[in-house]
DOZA-182900 format. One record per residue (C-alpha): residue number from 1; chain; x, y, z. Coordinates in nm, 2 decimals. Layout:
N
- NUM, A, X, Y, Z
...
% end
This chain:
174
- 1, A, -0.01, 0.00, 0.01
- 2, A, 0.13, 0.34, -0.09
- 3, A, 0.15, 0.61, 0.18
- 4, A, -0.03, 0.94, 0.22
- 5, A, 0.28, 1.11, 0.09
- 6, A, 0.27, 0.93, -0.23
- 7, A, -0.10, 1.02, -0.27
- 8, A, -0.01, 1.38, -0.21
- 9, A, 0.27, 1.35, -0.47
- 10, A, 0.03, 1.20, -0.72
- 11, A, -0.22, 1.48, -0.66
- 12, A, 0.01, 1.75, -0.68
- 13, A, 0.20, 1.62, -1.01
- 14, A, -0.12, 1.52, -1.19
- 15, A, -0.40, 1.73, -1.09
- 16, A, -0.34, 2.01, -1.35
- 17, A, -0.27, 1.77, -1.62
- 18, A, -0.61, 1.58, -1.56
- 19, A, -0.80, 1.90, -1.50
- 20, A, -0.67, 2.03, -1.85
- 21, A, -0.80, 1.71, -2.01
- 22, A, -1.15, 1.74, -1.84
- 23, A, -1.16, 2.11, -1.92
- 24, A, -1.10, 2.02, -2.29
- 25, A, -1.40, 1.79, -2.27
- 26, A, -1.64, 2.00, -2.06
- 27, A, -1.54, 2.35, -2.17
- 28, A, -1.58, 2.47, -1.81
- 29, A, -1.26, 2.53, -1.61
- 30, A, -1.44, 2.54, -1.27
- 31, A, -1.64, 2.23, -1.35
- 32, A, -1.33, 2.04, -1.47
- 33, A, -1.14, 2.13, -1.14
- 34, A, -1.44, 2.03, -0.94
- 35, A, -1.46, 1.69, -1.12
- 36, A, -1.10, 1.63, -1.08
- 37, A, -1.11, 1.72, -0.71
- 38, A, -1.40, 1.49, -0.66
- 39, A, -1.22, 1.20, -0.84
- 40, A, -0.91, 1.26, -0.61
- 41, A, -1.14, 1.27, -0.31
- 42, A, -1.29, 0.93, -0.40
- 43, A, -0.95, 0.79, -0.46
- 44, A, -0.83, 0.92, -0.11
- 45, A, -1.14, 0.76, 0.05
- 46, A, -1.02, 0.41, -0.11
- 47, A, -0.66, 0.48, -0.09
- 48, A, -0.57, 0.16, 0.11
- 49, A, -0.71, -0.02, -0.20
- 50, A, -0.62, 0.21, -0.49
- 51, A, -0.28, 0.28, -0.35
- 52, A, -0.20, -0.09, -0.43
- 53, A, -0.29, -0.06, -0.80
- 54, A, -0.01, -0.06, -1.06
- 55, A, -0.14, 0.28, -1.17
- 56, A, -0.36, 0.45, -0.93
- 57, A, -0.38, 0.76, -1.16
- 58, A, -0.56, 0.54, -1.42
- 59, A, -0.84, 0.48, -1.17
- 60, A, -0.85, 0.85, -1.08
- 61, A, -0.87, 0.93, -1.45
- 62, A, -1.15, 0.68, -1.51
- 63, A, -1.34, 0.82, -1.23
- 64, A, -1.30, 1.19, -1.34
- 65, A, -1.41, 1.10, -1.70
- 66, A, -1.71, 0.91, -1.57
- 67, A, -1.81, 1.21, -1.36
- 68, A, -1.76, 1.44, -1.66
- 69, A, -1.97, 1.22, -1.88
- 70, A, -2.23, 1.20, -1.62
- 71, A, -2.25, 1.58, -1.60
- 72, A, -2.25, 1.60, -1.98
- 73, A, -2.56, 1.37, -1.99
- 74, A, -2.75, 1.56, -1.71
- 75, A, -2.68, 1.89, -1.90
- 76, A, -2.80, 1.73, -2.23
- 77, A, -3.12, 1.61, -2.05
- 78, A, -3.19, 1.95, -1.90
- 79, A, -3.13, 2.11, -2.23
- 80, A, -3.38, 1.89, -2.40
- 81, A, -3.64, 1.94, -2.14
- 82, A, -3.59, 2.33, -2.16
- 83, A, -3.62, 2.32, -2.55
- 84, A, -3.94, 2.12, -2.52
- 85, A, -4.10, 2.32, -2.23
- 86, A, -4.25, 2.65, -2.27
- 87, A, -4.10, 2.96, -2.13
- 88, A, -4.19, 3.02, -1.76
- 89, A, -4.43, 3.29, -1.68
- 90, A, -4.25, 3.62, -1.60
- 91, A, -4.26, 3.71, -1.24
- 92, A, -4.45, 4.02, -1.19
- 93, A, -4.27, 4.31, -1.04
- 94, A, -4.33, 4.37, -0.68
- 95, A, -4.64, 4.57, -0.63
- 96, A, -4.64, 4.86, -0.41
- 97, A, -4.87, 4.67, -0.17
- 98, A, -4.62, 4.39, -0.16
- 99, A, -4.34, 4.63, -0.08
- 100, A, -4.56, 4.80, 0.19
- 101, A, -4.63, 4.46, 0.35
- 102, A, -4.27, 4.34, 0.37
- 103, A, -4.18, 4.68, 0.52
- 104, A, -4.45, 4.65, 0.78
- 105, A, -4.35, 4.29, 0.86
- 106, A, -4.00, 4.41, 0.93
- 107, A, -4.15, 4.62, 1.23
- 108, A, -4.34, 4.32, 1.37
- 109, A, -4.15, 4.10, 1.64
- 110, A, -3.98, 3.79, 1.49
- 111, A, -4.22, 3.52, 1.63
- 112, A, -4.53, 3.72, 1.54
- 113, A, -4.38, 3.78, 1.20
- 114, A, -4.30, 3.42, 1.14
- 115, A, -4.64, 3.30, 1.25
- 116, A, -4.80, 3.56, 1.01
- 117, A, -4.59, 3.47, 0.71
- 118, A, -4.63, 3.10, 0.76
- 119, A, -5.01, 3.12, 0.81
- 120, A, -5.12, 3.38, 0.56
- 121, A, -4.83, 3.36, 0.28
- 122, A, -4.73, 3.01, 0.34
- 123, A, -5.09, 2.88, 0.38
- 124, A, -5.01, 2.67, 0.69
- 125, A, -5.25, 2.57, 0.95
- 126, A, -5.21, 2.68, 1.32
- 127, A, -5.14, 2.32, 1.41
- 128, A, -4.87, 2.29, 1.14
- 129, A, -4.70, 2.62, 1.27
- 130, A, -4.71, 2.48, 1.62
- 131, A, -4.53, 2.17, 1.51
- 132, A, -4.28, 2.36, 1.31
- 133, A, -4.20, 2.62, 1.58
- 134, A, -4.24, 2.39, 1.89
- 135, A, -4.49, 2.62, 2.04
- 136, A, -4.84, 2.53, 2.16
- 137, A, -5.14, 2.62, 1.93
- 138, A, -5.27, 2.87, 2.17
- 139, A, -4.93, 3.05, 2.16
- 140, A, -4.94, 3.05, 1.77
- 141, A, -5.30, 3.19, 1.79
- 142, A, -5.17, 3.46, 2.02
- 143, A, -4.88, 3.54, 1.79
- 144, A, -5.11, 3.57, 1.49
- 145, A, -5.35, 3.79, 1.69
- 146, A, -5.08, 4.02, 1.80
- 147, A, -4.91, 4.01, 1.45
- 148, A, -5.23, 4.12, 1.27
- 149, A, -5.29, 4.39, 1.53
- 150, A, -4.94, 4.54, 1.47
- 151, A, -4.96, 4.50, 1.09
- 152, A, -5.28, 4.68, 1.09
- 153, A, -5.11, 4.98, 1.25
- 154, A, -4.84, 4.99, 0.99
- 155, A, -5.06, 4.91, 0.68
- 156, A, -5.35, 5.14, 0.76
- 157, A, -5.35, 5.44, 0.52
- 158, A, -5.40, 5.74, 0.74
- 159, A, -5.70, 5.93, 0.64
- 160, A, -5.73, 6.09, 0.98
- 161, A, -5.45, 6.21, 1.22
- 162, A, -5.32, 5.94, 1.47
- 163, A, -5.42, 6.16, 1.76
- 164, A, -5.80, 6.14, 1.68
- 165, A, -5.81, 5.77, 1.70
- 166, A, -5.85, 5.57, 2.02
- 167, A, -5.58, 5.34, 2.12
- 168, A, -5.63, 5.00, 1.93
- 169, A, -5.87, 5.16, 1.69
- 170, A, -5.79, 5.10, 1.31
- 171, A, -5.87, 5.34, 1.05
- 172, A, -6.09, 5.18, 0.77
- 173, A, -6.15, 5.29, 0.42
- 174, A, -6.49, 5.26, 0.26
% end
C-alpha cells in the first residue's frame, strides 16, 4: 500500500494535467477542477486499495471521465427538457402593496412575523405552525392575533390624524 505522501505527490503532480483534459471535454474550467477534485477525493477515500494498484492515476482518470460524462448527460437532458417546455411565466414586479407589506412585517417582532408569514403567505394551519416552531397552538394563535394587530397599525392608510383615533382603533377605508 502506498503512503499518504505518495497520494499527495500523485495529486500535486497530476492534478493540473487531468484538469486540463477534463476542461477540454467540458469547456468549463471550474467544473473540470471540481470533477478532478471529486475523483481524487474518491481515490483518497479508497486509498488503502487504490494505492496498491499498478497505476492509481488510471483509476482517478477513469473516475474523473465518468463524472464528466455523467455531468454532460445531465446537462443534455436538462437542455432537451428546456427546449420542449414553454418559457416560464414572467414574475410580476413587486407591487407597491407587496413592498408595503414586507416593510410592515419588518417592524413586527420575529415570532409574530414568522407566524403571520407561515399562516397567510405559506398557507399553513395553526397546528402545522405549532409543530414547526415547537410552540403550543394557543401561543401561535396569540402570535397571529398580535401580529395582525401590529400589521394593521403599519398598513393602514392614514385618512385621519393618529391623535383622533382611540388606542387600538384602526382606520378603515370605505
